[in-house]
C-alpha positions in Angstrom: 123.8 36.6 -119.0 125.4 33.8 -117.0 122.5 33.6 -114.6 119.7 34.4 -117.1 117.0 31.9 -117.6 117.2 30.3 -121.0 113.7 31.3 -122.0 114.5 34.9 -121.1 117.7 34.8 -123.1 115.8 33.5 -126.1 113.2 36.3 -125.8 116.0 38.9 -125.6 117.7 37.3 -128.6 114.5 37.5 -130.7 113.7 41.1 -129.6 114.5 44.1 -131.7 117.4 45.0 -129.4 121.0 45.1 -130.7 122.3 42.5 -128.3 122.5 39.7 -127.5 123.0 38.5 -131.0 125.0 36.1 -133.1 128.2 36.7 -131.2 126.7 35.9 -127.9 125.2 32.7 -129.3 128.6 31.7 -130.7 130.1 32.0 -127.2 127.2 29.9 -125.8 127.9 27.2 -128.4 131.5 27.0 -127.0 130.1 27.0 -123.4 127.8 24.1 -124.3 130.6 22.3 -126.2 132.9 22.5 -123.3 130.3 21.2 -120.9 129.6 18.3 -123.2 133.4 17.5 -123.2 133.4 17.7 -119.4 130.5 15.2 -119.3 132.3 12.8 -121.7 135.6 13.1 -119.8 133.9 12.2 -116.5 132.8 8.9 -117.9 136.4 8.0 -118.7 137.8 9.5 -115.5 139.8 12.2 -117.4 139.9 14.6 -114.4 142.3 17.1 -116.0 140.1 17.3 -119.1 137.0 17.7 -116.8 138.6 20.6 -115.0 139.8 22.4 -118.1 136.5 21.9 -119.9 134.5 23.2 -116.9 136.7 26.3 -116.7 136.4 26.8 -120.4 132.6 26.7 -120.2 132.6 29.4 -117.6 135.1 31.5 -119.7 132.8 31.2 -122.7 129.9 32.5 -120.7 131.9 35.6 -119.9 132.7 35.9 -123.6 129.0 36.0 -124.4 128.6 38.9 -122.0 131.7 40.6 -123.5 130.3 40.2 -127.0 126.9 41.6 -126.0 128.7 44.6 -124.4 131.0 45.2 -127.4 128.0 45.1 -129.8 126.1 47.6 -127.6 129.2 49.8 -127.7 129.3 49.7 -131.5 125.6 50.5 -131.7 126.1 53.6 -129.5 129.1 54.7 -131.4 127.1 54.9 -134.6 125.6 58.2 -133.5 129.1 59.6 -132.6 132.1 60.5 -134.6 133.6 58.2 -137.1 136.8 57.5 -135.1 134.8 56.3 -132.1 132.8 53.9 -134.4 136.0 52.5 -136.0 137.5 51.9 -132.5 134.3 50.3 -131.3 134.2 48.0 -134.4 137.9 47.0 -133.8 137.1 46.3 -130.2 134.1 44.2 -131.1 136.4 41.8 -132.9 138.1 40.7 -129.6 135.3 38.6 -128.2 134.7 36.6 -131.4 138.4 36.0 -131.8 138.5 34.7 -128.3 135.5 32.4 -129.1 137.4 31.0 -132.0 140.4 30.3 -129.8 138.0 28.7 -127.2 136.5 26.5 -129.9 139.9 25.2 -130.8 140.6 24.4 -127.1 137.2 22.5 -127.0 138.4 20.3 -129.9 141.8 19.8 -128.2 140.0 18.5 -125.1 137.5 16.4 -127.1 140.4 14.7 -128.8 141.9 13.7 -125.4 138.7 11.9 -124.4 138.6 8.2 -125.5 135.4 7.3 -127.3 132.9 5.6 -125.0 129.5 4.1 -126.0 127.7 6.3 -123.5 129.2 9.6 -124.7 130.0 9.2 -128.4 127.1 11.4 -129.3 128.1 14.0 -126.7 131.6 14.3 -128.1 130.3 14.6 -131.6 127.8 17.3 -130.4 130.7 19.1 -128.7 132.6 19.1 -132.0 129.7 20.3 -134.0 128.9 23.1 -131.4 132.6 24.1 -131.5 132.3 24.3 -135.3 129.2 26.4 -135.1 130.8 28.7 -132.6 133.9 29.3 -134.7 132.0 29.8 -138.0 129.6 32.2 -136.4 132.4 34.1 -134.7 134.3 34.3 -138.0 131.3 36.0 -139.6 131.1 38.4 -136.7 134.7 39.5 -137.2 134.3 39.8 -140.9 131.2 42.1 -140.4 133.1 44.3 -137.9 136.2 44.5 -140.1 134.3 45.3 -143.3 135.8 48.5 -144.7 138.5 48.8 -142.0 142.2 48.7 -142.6 143.6 45.1 -142.7 144.4 43.6 -139.3 146.9 40.7 -139.9 146.2 38.9 -136.6 142.5 38.9 -137.1 142.9 37.9 -140.7 144.9 34.9 -139.6 142.3 34.1 -136.9 139.5 34.2 -139.6 141.6 32.1 -142.0 142.2 29.5 -139.3 138.5 28.7 -138.9 138.5 26.5 -142.0 141.1 24.1 -140.4 139.1 24.2 -137.1 136.0 23.1 -139.0 138.0 20.3 -140.6 139.1 19.2 -137.1 135.5 19.2 -135.9 134.6 17.0 -138.9 137.3 14.5 -137.9 136.1 14.3 -134.3 132.5 13.7 -135.5 133.7 11.2 -138.1 135.6 9.2 -135.6 132.5 8.9 -133.4 130.3 7.9 -136.4 132.8 5.4 -137.7 133.2 3.8 -134.3 129.5 3.4 -134.0 129.2 2.2 -137.6 131.9 -0.4 -137.0 130.1 -1.7 -133.9 132.9 -0.6 -131.6 130.6 1.5 -129.5 127.5 -0.6 -129.4 
C-alpha cells in the first residue's frame, strides 16, 4: 500500500473487496496530517518536529497496511469457528487504536509549530485530518467490538476521541482566529 499509486488505491477502495476500507483511510488521514505538520514545521525551522512528523507519516502508512491485513483476517475468519472470529475481531482493533494514538501525536506536533502565514491552512488541514482519522478509527473499533466482552483499554481509547476532536477544533480555531485578526495576512 505504501508504494501504490493513489488512483489504484482509490479503485481498490471502491471495489467490492473487503479491504482496504475505512480503517486504511483513517491511517492515511494520519499520514497526510503528519506530512502537513512536517511541511509547516519546515517553514519555521522546527527540525525536531519535522523529523517526528515524517517518521509518524511513515508509521501511519504501515498502520494502513496492518488495518487492511487485519480486516482480511476477520473476513476469512467468518467462515471458520466462532473463537477464531472473536480473536480476529479483537486483533482488528489494534490498528485503529494505534491510528487514534497517532492522531493525538499529530496534534501534539501541530501545537508545537508557530502559526505562519504560509502554512496556517496546512496546520488547520492537519488538525482536521487528525480528527477524521480518530473519528473513523473509533467507529472501526466500535464495529469490531460489537457483541464482544468489554475491553477496558479499548473503551478508554474510544472515549478519548471526543477530547482529541476538541483539540483538533482548537488548533483549527487558532489558525482561523489569527487569520481573522489579520495576524497572518
